[in-house]
N, C-alpha and C positions, 0 to 999 in steps of 0.2 A: 654691889660688887660686879666688876666687869667679867664677862665671859672669857675663858681661856682662849688664846689664839690657836686655832688648829694647825696653822702653818708652823708656829713656834714649837708646838708639841711634837709635830712630825720631825722637825729638825733635831730636837733633843733626842728623840727616839732613834733617829738615824745615826746621830753621833754616838749614842750609847752602843748601838750595834757595831759601829766602827771600833770603839774602844774594846769591846768584847772580842772582836776579831783580832785586834792587836794583842790582847791577852793570850789568845790561843797561840799566836805566833811566838810570843815571849816564852810561853810554856814549852813549845816545841824546841826552841833554841836552847832552853835549859836542859831538856832531855837529850839534845845532841851533845851538849857539854858533858853531861854525865856519861854518855856513851863513850866519848873520847877518854874521859878520866878512867872509867872502869875498864874499858877495852884495851887501852894503850898505856896510859900513864902508870896505873897501879902495877901491871905486870912488868913494866920497864924499870920501876924503882924497887919493887919488892922481889925477893927470890921465891916466886910462887909458880905453880903450873899455870901456863898462860891461857889455855883454852877455856877454862870456866869463866875467866874475866872477859875474854874476847866474846864469848857467847852472851854474857850479861850485857856487854857494850853493844853488841848487835841487837839485842832485845830492846834496849833503850833507843837505839837509832831507828828501828822499825816503828816503835811507839811514837817517836818524834815525827816521822813521815806521816803516820796515821793522823796525828794531831794537826799537822799542816793541812792535810786533805780535808779532814772533818771540819776544821775551823773555817776554811774557805766555803765548803758546802753549806755550813750553818749560816754564815754571813749572807750568802746568796739567797738561801731559803727565807731568811728574815726580811731581806730587801724585797723579795717578790711578795711576801705577805703584806708588807707595809704598802706597797704599790696597790694592792687589791683591798686595802683596808681591813686586813685579817690579822690574826695572831699565829705565830709559828712556835708552838711549845717545844721545849727540849724533851726529846723522846726518852722515856724511862729506860727503854731497852738500850739505847745508845749510851746513856749515862752509866748504866750498870756495866756494860761492856768495857767502857773506859776505866771504870773503877776497878774491875776485876783485873784487867791488864796491869794497871798501876800497882795494885796490891801484889800481884804475882812478882812483878819486878822488884818491889820493895822487900818481899820475903826472900827472894833470891839474893838480893844485896846483903841483907842481914845474915843469911846462911853463909855466904862467902866470907863475910867479915869475921864470923865466929869460927869458921873452919880453918881459915888461913890467918 
């Protein structure tokens, strides 16, 4: 059996890193769409108090910007690790922070849905 080509493996890893970065961007764009929907569209169509929905929309917008920044930072960290022949693990603390923020926004969305 032939040995795997290290150049080919490196290319696949770099392409996987690029796809992951694009997934971070897609997720952030989705969060921005939710921000507009929650903060502007819902209060514009429904007869509800605007500020809770605008606050929720702002939260999703801040989350989107954080995802854009973190995705770029993660992409660059993995690229540097690949250049050095190392591995850049996904930090448990960063994963937990993103999960907590997403969960808080999800609970806030559910709360607004059931209150209004």
